[in-house]
N, CA, C and O atoms as a CHARMM CRD file, in Angstrom:
* protein
*
  288
    1    1 UNK  N      0.55100  -1.59100  -0.24000 PROA 1      0.00000
    2    1 UNK  CA    -0.00600  -0.04100  -0.07300 PROA 1      0.00000
    3    1 UNK  C      0.93700   1.38600  -0.16800 PROA 1      0.00000
    4    1 UNK  O      1.96500   1.24300   0.49300 PROA 1      0.00000
    5    2 UNK  N      0.87900   2.19100  -0.56300 PROA 2      0.00000
    6    2 UNK  CA     1.21800   3.76100  -0.92100 PROA 2      0.00000
    7    2 UNK  C      0.99200   4.00700   0.38700 PROA 2      0.00000
    8    2 UNK  O      0.33500   3.31000   1.15900 PROA 2      0.00000
    9    3 UNK  N      1.73100   5.33300   0.68400 PROA 3      0.00000
   10    3 UNK  CA     1.58900   6.35500   1.53600 PROA 3      0.00000
   11    3 UNK  C      0.21400   6.97700   1.33000 PROA 3      0.00000
   12    3 UNK  O     -0.74100   6.97100   2.10700 PROA 3      0.00000
   13    4 UNK  N      0.28500   7.35600   0.47800 PROA 4      0.00000
   14    4 UNK  CA    -0.99300   8.00300  -0.06400 PROA 4      0.00000
   15    4 UNK  C     -2.38300   7.40800   0.41200 PROA 4      0.00000
   16    4 UNK  O     -3.25300   8.13000   0.89900 PROA 4      0.00000
   17    5 UNK  N     -2.52200   6.12900   0.24800 PROA 5      0.00000
   18    5 UNK  CA    -3.80900   4.85000   0.65900 PROA 5      0.00000
   19    5 UNK  C     -3.90800   4.99200   1.58000 PROA 5      0.00000
   20    5 UNK  O     -5.06200   5.11600   1.99100 PROA 5      0.00000
   21    6 UNK  N     -2.86200   5.06900   2.48100 PROA 6      0.00000
   22    6 UNK  CA    -2.29300   4.66200   4.29300 PROA 6      0.00000
   23    6 UNK  C     -3.17900   6.44100   4.95400 PROA 6      0.00000
   24    6 UNK  O     -3.96000   6.77200   5.84600 PROA 6      0.00000
   25    7 UNK  N     -2.41000   7.10700   3.82600 PROA 7      0.00000
   26    7 UNK  CA    -3.17200   8.62200   4.82400 PROA 7      0.00000
   27    7 UNK  C     -4.92800   8.71100   4.47800 PROA 7      0.00000
   28    7 UNK  O     -5.69700   9.23900   5.28100 PROA 7      0.00000
   29    8 UNK  N     -5.47000   8.01300   2.95200 PROA 8      0.00000
   30    8 UNK  CA    -6.74200   8.40700   3.36900 PROA 8      0.00000
   31    8 UNK  C     -7.22800   7.30900   3.66200 PROA 8      0.00000
   32    8 UNK  O     -8.35200   7.27600   3.16000 PROA 8      0.00000
   33    9 UNK  N     -6.96200   6.16900   4.32100 PROA 9      0.00000
   34    9 UNK  CA    -7.58600   5.04200   4.89800 PROA 9      0.00000
   35    9 UNK  C     -7.40100   5.60000   6.63400 PROA 9      0.00000
   36    9 UNK  O     -8.25100   5.19300   7.42500 PROA 9      0.00000
   37   10 UNK  N     -6.58100   6.27500   7.01600 PROA 10     0.00000
   38   10 UNK  CA    -6.07500   6.81400   7.61800 PROA 10     0.00000
   39   10 UNK  C     -7.57700   8.28800   8.27000 PROA 10     0.00000
   40   10 UNK  O     -8.17000   8.26000   9.34800 PROA 10     0.00000
   41   11 UNK  N     -7.69500   9.04000   7.46600 PROA 11     0.00000
   42   11 UNK  CA    -8.16900   9.86400   7.27900 PROA 11     0.00000
   43   11 UNK  C     -9.34900   9.35600   7.49800 PROA 11     0.00000
   44   11 UNK  O     -9.76400   9.92200   8.50900 PROA 11     0.00000
   45   12 UNK  N    -10.44100   8.30700   6.97300 PROA 12     0.00000
   46   12 UNK  CA   -11.39400   7.84700   7.36900 PROA 12     0.00000
   47   12 UNK  C    -12.11900   7.26400   8.15200 PROA 12     0.00000
   48   12 UNK  O    -13.32300   7.25600   8.40900 PROA 12     0.00000
   49   13 UNK  N    -10.87600   6.57700   8.64400 PROA 13     0.00000
   50   13 UNK  CA   -11.06200   5.75300   9.99200 PROA 13     0.00000
   51   13 UNK  C    -10.95100   6.57700  11.43600 PROA 13     0.00000
   52   13 UNK  O    -11.26900   6.31100  12.59500 PROA 13     0.00000
   53   14 UNK  N    -10.22900   7.91100  10.65200 PROA 14     0.00000
   54   14 UNK  CA   -10.65800   8.99000  12.25000 PROA 14     0.00000
   55   14 UNK  C    -11.66800   9.76100  11.57100 PROA 14     0.00000
   56   14 UNK  O    -11.87600  10.79600  12.20500 PROA 14     0.00000
   57   15 UNK  N    -12.37600   9.67300  10.53900 PROA 15     0.00000
   58   15 UNK  CA   -13.48400  10.62000  10.67900 PROA 15     0.00000
   59   15 UNK  C    -14.60100   9.77900  11.09600 PROA 15     0.00000
   60   15 UNK  O    -15.56300  10.39000  11.56000 PROA 15     0.00000
   61   16 UNK  N    -14.68500   8.43300  11.02600 PROA 16     0.00000
   62   16 UNK  CA   -15.66000   7.26000  11.52200 PROA 16     0.00000
   63   16 UNK  C    -15.65700   6.88700  13.18500 PROA 16     0.00000
   64   16 UNK  O    -16.43800   6.25600  13.89700 PROA 16     0.00000
   65   17 UNK  N    -14.22000   7.69100  13.46600 PROA 17     0.00000
   66   17 UNK  CA   -14.55400   7.57200  15.11000 PROA 17     0.00000
   67   17 UNK  C    -15.39600   8.52100  15.40700 PROA 17     0.00000
   68   17 UNK  O    -16.34300   8.30000  16.16300 PROA 17     0.00000
   69   18 UNK  N    -15.13900   9.92400  14.76100 PROA 18     0.00000
   70   18 UNK  CA   -15.93100  10.88300  15.12500 PROA 18     0.00000
   71   18 UNK  C    -16.96000  11.07400  14.70100 PROA 18     0.00000
   72   18 UNK  O    -17.53300  12.16000  14.79400 PROA 18     0.00000
   73   19 UNK  N    -17.41400  10.08900  14.15600 PROA 19     0.00000
   74   19 UNK  CA   -19.58700   9.78900  13.87600 PROA 19     0.00000
   75   19 UNK  C    -19.59200   8.89900  14.70200 PROA 19     0.00000
   76   19 UNK  O    -20.67400   8.92900  15.28700 PROA 19     0.00000
   77   20 UNK  N    -19.04500   8.22200  15.01900 PROA 20     0.00000
   78   20 UNK  CA   -18.93900   6.89500  16.24600 PROA 20     0.00000
   79   20 UNK  C    -19.38500   7.70300  17.86400 PROA 20     0.00000
   80   20 UNK  O    -20.22300   7.22600  18.62900 PROA 20     0.00000
   81   21 UNK  N    -18.80400   8.67000  18.05900 PROA 21     0.00000
   82   21 UNK  CA   -18.25400   9.67100  19.12700 PROA 21     0.00000
   83   21 UNK  C    -19.51500  10.41500  19.08400 PROA 21     0.00000
   84   21 UNK  O    -20.12300  10.78400  20.08900 PROA 21     0.00000
   85   22 UNK  N    -19.88400  10.61800  17.85700 PROA 22     0.00000
   86   22 UNK  CA   -21.20000  11.75900  18.05600 PROA 22     0.00000
   87   22 UNK  C    -22.17800  11.10700  18.44300 PROA 22     0.00000
   88   22 UNK  O    -22.60900  11.34800  19.57100 PROA 22     0.00000
   89   23 UNK  N    -23.12000   9.60700  17.23400 PROA 23     0.00000
   90   23 UNK  CA   -23.73700   9.02200  18.12700 PROA 23     0.00000
   91   23 UNK  C    -23.78600   8.76300  19.47800 PROA 23     0.00000
   92   23 UNK  O    -24.87000   8.86900  20.05300 PROA 23     0.00000
   93   24 UNK  N    -22.64400   8.39200  20.17500 PROA 24     0.00000
   94   24 UNK  CA   -22.82900   8.45200  21.45500 PROA 24     0.00000
   95   24 UNK  C    -23.36100   9.43400  22.15300 PROA 24     0.00000
   96   24 UNK  O    -24.33300   9.06100  22.80900 PROA 24     0.00000
   97   25 UNK  N    -23.08100  10.60100  22.26500 PROA 25     0.00000
   98   25 UNK  CA   -23.32300  11.76100  22.55400 PROA 25     0.00000
   99   25 UNK  C    -21.78900  12.51200  22.79100 PROA 25     0.00000
  100   25 UNK  O    -21.96600  13.50200  23.50000 PROA 25     0.00000
  101   26 UNK  N    -20.67700  12.38600  22.50500 PROA 26     0.00000
  102   26 UNK  CA   -19.94100  13.04500  22.98300 PROA 26     0.00000
  103   26 UNK  C    -19.26600  13.56700  21.92200 PROA 26     0.00000
  104   26 UNK  O    -18.55600  12.93400  21.14100 PROA 26     0.00000
  105   27 UNK  N    -19.53800  14.92600  21.90700 PROA 27     0.00000
  106   27 UNK  CA   -19.56500  15.72100  21.01800 PROA 27     0.00000
  107   27 UNK  C    -17.87000  16.38600  21.19100 PROA 27     0.00000
  108   27 UNK  O    -17.26300  16.95700  20.28500 PROA 27     0.00000
  109   28 UNK  N    -17.40600  16.16100  22.42200 PROA 28     0.00000
  110   28 UNK  CA   -16.16800  16.75900  22.35000 PROA 28     0.00000
  111   28 UNK  C    -15.23900  15.96300  22.26100 PROA 28     0.00000
  112   28 UNK  O    -14.19300  16.48400  21.87500 PROA 28     0.00000
  113   29 UNK  N    -15.17900  14.45300  22.54900 PROA 29     0.00000
  114   29 UNK  CA   -14.23700  13.37700  21.84700 PROA 29     0.00000
  115   29 UNK  C    -14.64700  13.66000  19.83500 PROA 29     0.00000
  116   29 UNK  O    -13.84100  13.79100  18.91400 PROA 29     0.00000
  117   30 UNK  N    -15.86700  13.66100  19.80500 PROA 30     0.00000
  118   30 UNK  CA   -16.15000  13.77000  18.01200 PROA 30     0.00000
  119   30 UNK  C    -15.09100  14.74400  16.87500 PROA 30     0.00000
  120   30 UNK  O    -14.61100  14.60700  15.75000 PROA 30     0.00000
  121   31 UNK  N    -15.10800  16.05200  18.28300 PROA 31     0.00000
  122   31 UNK  CA   -14.55100  17.02900  17.37000 PROA 31     0.00000
  123   31 UNK  C    -13.04600  16.67700  17.27900 PROA 31     0.00000
  124   31 UNK  O    -12.45100  17.02800  16.26000 PROA 31     0.00000
  125   32 UNK  N    -12.38300  16.02100  18.24100 PROA 32     0.00000
  126   32 UNK  CA   -11.18200  15.79800  18.04700 PROA 32     0.00000
  127   32 UNK  C    -10.96000  14.97200  17.15900 PROA 32     0.00000
  128   32 UNK  O    -10.10900  15.07400  16.27600 PROA 32     0.00000
  129   33 UNK  N    -11.78800  14.00600  17.35000 PROA 33     0.00000
  130   33 UNK  CA   -11.16000  12.47200  16.32900 PROA 33     0.00000
  131   33 UNK  C    -11.76000  13.92500  14.99900 PROA 33     0.00000
  132   33 UNK  O    -10.79700  14.23700  14.29800 PROA 33     0.00000
  133   34 UNK  N    -12.77000  14.55200  14.71200 PROA 34     0.00000
  134   34 UNK  CA   -12.61600  15.21600  13.30600 PROA 34     0.00000
  135   34 UNK  C    -11.50100  16.02300  12.69400 PROA 34     0.00000
  136   34 UNK  O    -11.03000  16.15200  11.56400 PROA 34     0.00000
  137   35 UNK  N    -11.24800  16.55700  14.00300 PROA 35     0.00000
  138   35 UNK  CA    -9.88400  17.14400  13.67200 PROA 35     0.00000
  139   35 UNK  C     -8.67500  16.54500  13.07600 PROA 35     0.00000
  140   35 UNK  O     -8.08900  16.94300  12.06900 PROA 35     0.00000
  141   36 UNK  N     -8.43000  15.72000  13.68900 PROA 36     0.00000
  142   36 UNK  CA    -7.22600  14.40500  13.34300 PROA 36     0.00000
  143   36 UNK  C     -7.56000  14.10100  12.41500 PROA 36     0.00000
  144   36 UNK  O     -6.51400  14.03900  11.77000 PROA 36     0.00000
  145   37 UNK  N     -8.47700  13.78200  11.66800 PROA 37     0.00000
  146   37 UNK  CA    -8.86800  13.05600  10.16800 PROA 37     0.00000
  147   37 UNK  C     -8.34600  14.28500   9.35300 PROA 37     0.00000
  148   37 UNK  O     -7.33700  14.03200   8.69500 PROA 37     0.00000
  149   38 UNK  N     -8.78000  15.44900   9.26600 PROA 38     0.00000
  150   38 UNK  CA    -8.09100  16.46000   8.94500 PROA 38     0.00000
  151   38 UNK  C     -6.69100  16.98900   8.74400 PROA 38     0.00000
  152   38 UNK  O     -6.10800  17.21200   7.68300 PROA 38     0.00000
  153   39 UNK  N     -6.22600  17.16100  10.12900 PROA 39     0.00000
  154   39 UNK  CA    -4.40600  17.69900  10.61900 PROA 39     0.00000
  155   39 UNK  C     -3.73700  16.61700  10.23700 PROA 39     0.00000
  156   39 UNK  O     -2.85300  16.59900   9.38100 PROA 39     0.00000
  157   40 UNK  N     -4.23700  15.48500  11.00900 PROA 40     0.00000
  158   40 UNK  CA    -3.03400  14.60400  10.56600 PROA 40     0.00000
  159   40 UNK  C     -3.59900  13.44300   9.25100 PROA 40     0.00000
  160   40 UNK  O     -2.84700  12.47000   9.18700 PROA 40     0.00000
  161   41 UNK  N     -3.88800  13.43300   8.99900 PROA 41     0.00000
  162   41 UNK  CA    -4.33700  12.61500   7.43700 PROA 41     0.00000
  163   41 UNK  C     -4.64200  13.29100   6.07400 PROA 41     0.00000
  164   41 UNK  O     -4.41800  12.79100   4.97200 PROA 41     0.00000
  165   42 UNK  N     -5.23400  14.60400   6.34100 PROA 42     0.00000
  166   42 UNK  CA    -5.29200  15.71000   5.27100 PROA 42     0.00000
  167   42 UNK  C     -6.87900  15.21800   4.91200 PROA 42     0.00000
  168   42 UNK  O     -7.00500  15.21500   3.68800 PROA 42     0.00000
  169   43 UNK  N     -7.93100  14.86900   5.48800 PROA 43     0.00000
  170   43 UNK  CA    -9.25500  14.29600   5.26800 PROA 43     0.00000
  171   43 UNK  C    -10.21500  15.41800   5.37700 PROA 43     0.00000
  172   43 UNK  O    -10.92900  15.66300   6.34900 PROA 43     0.00000
  173   44 UNK  N    -10.13200  16.19800   4.04000 PROA 44     0.00000
  174   44 UNK  CA   -11.07900  17.06800   3.97700 PROA 44     0.00000
  175   44 UNK  C    -12.42200  17.81800   4.68200 PROA 44     0.00000
  176   44 UNK  O    -12.66800  19.00200   4.90900 PROA 44     0.00000
  177   45 UNK  N    -13.19800  16.52600   4.92900 PROA 45     0.00000
  178   45 UNK  CA   -14.60800  15.95100   5.23600 PROA 45     0.00000
  179   45 UNK  C    -14.65900  16.54700   7.04800 PROA 45     0.00000
  180   45 UNK  O    -15.45500  17.16100   7.75800 PROA 45     0.00000
  181   46 UNK  N    -13.48100  16.00600   7.17200 PROA 46     0.00000
  182   46 UNK  CA   -12.65600  16.16300   8.91600 PROA 46     0.00000
  183   46 UNK  C    -12.88300  17.47200   9.45700 PROA 46     0.00000
  184   46 UNK  O    -13.23700  17.60300  10.62900 PROA 46     0.00000
  185   47 UNK  N    -12.67300  18.64300   8.54200 PROA 47     0.00000
  186   47 UNK  CA   -12.32100  19.84200   8.52200 PROA 47     0.00000
  187   47 UNK  C    -13.36800  20.44000   8.71000 PROA 47     0.00000
  188   47 UNK  O    -13.36300  21.39500   9.48700 PROA 47     0.00000
  189   48 UNK  N    -14.58100  20.03900   8.03700 PROA 48     0.00000
  190   48 UNK  CA   -15.73400  20.44500   8.23800 PROA 48     0.00000
  191   48 UNK  C    -16.64100  20.48100   9.20800 PROA 48     0.00000
  192   48 UNK  O    -17.22600  21.37200   9.82400 PROA 48     0.00000
  193   49 UNK  N    -16.62900  18.72200   9.21200 PROA 49     0.00000
  194   49 UNK  CA   -17.36400  18.39400  10.15600 PROA 49     0.00000
  195   49 UNK  C    -16.98500  18.87100  11.81200 PROA 49     0.00000
  196   49 UNK  O    -17.81000  19.03900  12.71000 PROA 49     0.00000
  197   50 UNK  N    -15.59300  19.01700  11.90100 PROA 50     0.00000
  198   50 UNK  CA   -15.09900  19.33300  13.15800 PROA 50     0.00000
  199   50 UNK  C    -15.86700  20.84100  13.27700 PROA 50     0.00000
  200   50 UNK  O    -16.48800  21.08700  14.31000 PROA 50     0.00000
  201   51 UNK  N    -15.81600  21.66100  12.38200 PROA 51     0.00000
  202   51 UNK  CA   -15.98100  22.92000  12.45100 PROA 51     0.00000
  203   51 UNK  C    -17.71400  23.04500  13.07700 PROA 51     0.00000
  204   51 UNK  O    -18.06700  23.81900  13.96700 PROA 51     0.00000
  205   52 UNK  N    -18.47400  22.21900  12.45500 PROA 52     0.00000
  206   52 UNK  CA   -19.74100  22.04300  12.61500 PROA 52     0.00000
  207   52 UNK  C    -19.98100  21.86300  13.85100 PROA 52     0.00000
  208   52 UNK  O    -20.72500  22.49200  14.60300 PROA 52     0.00000
  209   53 UNK  N    -18.97100  20.50000  14.13800 PROA 53     0.00000
  210   53 UNK  CA   -19.66900  20.02700  15.82700 PROA 53     0.00000
  211   53 UNK  C    -18.96800  21.59100  17.37900 PROA 53     0.00000
  212   53 UNK  O    -19.19900  21.93800  18.53700 PROA 53     0.00000
  213   54 UNK  N    -18.07600  21.94100  16.18000 PROA 54     0.00000
  214   54 UNK  CA   -17.92200  22.82900  17.61400 PROA 54     0.00000
  215   54 UNK  C    -19.24300  23.83300  17.20500 PROA 54     0.00000
  216   54 UNK  O    -19.75900  24.18200  18.26700 PROA 54     0.00000
  217   55 UNK  N    -19.89500  24.35900  16.16700 PROA 55     0.00000
  218   55 UNK  CA   -20.76000  24.88000  15.96000 PROA 55     0.00000
  219   55 UNK  C    -22.12000  24.78800  16.81100 PROA 55     0.00000
  220   55 UNK  O    -22.63400  25.71300  17.44100 PROA 55     0.00000
  221   56 UNK  N    -22.66700  23.26000  16.67300 PROA 56     0.00000
  222   56 UNK  CA   -23.06500  22.29600  18.14700 PROA 56     0.00000
  223   56 UNK  C    -22.93100  22.67800  19.53400 PROA 56     0.00000
  224   56 UNK  O    -23.69400  23.27800  20.29000 PROA 56     0.00000
  225   57 UNK  N    -21.23700  21.95500  19.75900 PROA 57     0.00000
  226   57 UNK  CA   -21.47800  22.72300  21.19000 PROA 57     0.00000
  227   57 UNK  C    -21.34100  24.30000  22.01900 PROA 57     0.00000
  228   57 UNK  O    -21.38600  24.67100  23.19100 PROA 57     0.00000
  229   58 UNK  N    -21.14300  24.98100  20.62300 PROA 58     0.00000
  230   58 UNK  CA   -21.55300  26.27800  21.36700 PROA 58     0.00000
  231   58 UNK  C    -23.37400  26.26700  21.47500 PROA 58     0.00000
  232   58 UNK  O    -23.91700  26.61600  22.52300 PROA 58     0.00000
  233   59 UNK  N    -23.82000  26.02300  20.80800 PROA 59     0.00000
  234   59 UNK  CA   -25.71200  26.46000  20.62800 PROA 59     0.00000
  235   59 UNK  C    -25.42600  25.55300  21.87700 PROA 59     0.00000
  236   59 UNK  O    -25.50400  26.24000  22.89500 PROA 59     0.00000
  237   60 UNK  N    -25.08500  24.09100  22.17500 PROA 60     0.00000
  238   60 UNK  CA   -26.20900  23.76800  23.18100 PROA 60     0.00000
  239   60 UNK  C    -25.64200  24.72600  24.63600 PROA 60     0.00000
  240   60 UNK  O    -26.41200  25.07100  25.53200 PROA 60     0.00000
  241   61 UNK  N    -24.15300  25.04100  24.61700 PROA 61     0.00000
  242   61 UNK  CA   -24.00300  25.97100  25.72400 PROA 61     0.00000
  243   61 UNK  C    -24.97300  27.08800  26.01200 PROA 61     0.00000
  244   61 UNK  O    -25.63400  27.35300  27.01600 PROA 61     0.00000
  245   62 UNK  N    -24.85200  27.71200  24.73700 PROA 62     0.00000
  246   62 UNK  CA   -25.94300  28.87900  24.54900 PROA 62     0.00000
  247   62 UNK  C    -27.40300  28.33800  25.61100 PROA 62     0.00000
  248   62 UNK  O    -27.74400  28.90300  26.65000 PROA 62     0.00000
  249   63 UNK  N    -27.95100  27.34500  25.10700 PROA 63     0.00000
  250   63 UNK  CA   -29.22500  26.91400  25.42700 PROA 63     0.00000
  251   63 UNK  C    -28.92500  26.65300  26.75000 PROA 63     0.00000
  252   63 UNK  O    -29.68300  26.80900  27.70700 PROA 63     0.00000
  253   64 UNK  N    -27.77000  26.24300  26.76500 PROA 64     0.00000
  254   64 UNK  CA   -27.98300  25.73600  28.96400 PROA 64     0.00000
  255   64 UNK  C    -27.85300  26.71300  29.63900 PROA 64     0.00000
  256   64 UNK  O    -28.09900  26.70300  30.84500 PROA 64     0.00000
  257   65 UNK  N    -27.50400  27.58800  29.09700 PROA 65     0.00000
  258   65 UNK  CA   -27.15500  29.54500  30.07600 PROA 65     0.00000
  259   65 UNK  C    -28.80100  29.42300  30.02500 PROA 65     0.00000
  260   65 UNK  O    -29.41800  29.20300  31.06700 PROA 65     0.00000
  261   66 UNK  N    -29.49200  29.57900  28.74200 PROA 66     0.00000
  262   66 UNK  CA   -30.88300  29.83500  29.25000 PROA 66     0.00000
  263   66 UNK  C    -31.70400  29.01600  30.06200 PROA 66     0.00000
  264   66 UNK  O    -32.48800  29.30100  30.96800 PROA 66     0.00000
  265   67 UNK  N    -31.44000  28.18200  29.66800 PROA 67     0.00000
  266   67 UNK  CA   -32.29600  27.49200  30.63800 PROA 67     0.00000
  267   67 UNK  C    -31.93500  27.85400  32.37400 PROA 67     0.00000
  268   67 UNK  O    -32.87800  28.22100  33.07500 PROA 67     0.00000
  269   68 UNK  N    -31.07600  27.77400  32.75100 PROA 68     0.00000
  270   68 UNK  CA   -30.24800  28.09600  34.03600 PROA 68     0.00000
  271   68 UNK  C    -30.83300  29.62600  34.25200 PROA 68     0.00000
  272   68 UNK  O    -31.39900  29.74700  35.33900 PROA 68     0.00000
  273   69 UNK  N    -30.81600  30.60200  33.58900 PROA 69     0.00000
  274   69 UNK  CA   -31.23900  31.46200  33.80100 PROA 69     0.00000
  275   69 UNK  C    -33.16900  31.70500  34.10000 PROA 69     0.00000
  276   69 UNK  O    -33.81900  32.50100  34.77800 PROA 69     0.00000
  277   70 UNK  N    -33.63300  30.21400  32.91800 PROA 70     0.00000
  278   70 UNK  CA   -35.02900  30.57800  33.03700 PROA 70     0.00000
  279   70 UNK  C    -35.26700  29.87900  34.28700 PROA 70     0.00000
  280   70 UNK  O    -36.43800  29.72300  34.63100 PROA 70     0.00000
  281   71 UNK  N    -34.22800  29.38900  35.09500 PROA 71     0.00000
  282   71 UNK  CA   -34.80000  28.54800  36.35300 PROA 71     0.00000
  283   71 UNK  C    -34.69000  29.24300  37.34400 PROA 71     0.00000
  284   71 UNK  O    -35.45600  29.12800  38.30100 PROA 71     0.00000
  285   72 UNK  N    -33.68000  30.12400  37.29800 PROA 72     0.00000
  286   72 UNK  CA   -33.46200  31.42900  38.07900 PROA 72     0.00000
  287   72 UNK  C    -34.72200  32.06300  38.83400 PROA 72     0.00000
  288   72 UNK  O    -34.59700  33.10800  39.47300 PROA 72     0.00000
């Protein structure tokens, strides 16, 4: 196997690990693995997915803060 195929496979594996973590509800870990897919393996979908996960985590924080304020 060539280096390019190994990088491509590694990127896909890291991306799939990210997806699995998202399904299990761990967005932080999913974001880390999506970032690895892009930064370590050059898998471009990883960058977009990591950005999407970051936005979702920010949105969840905002909702949590609003719920706390509403309960006070």
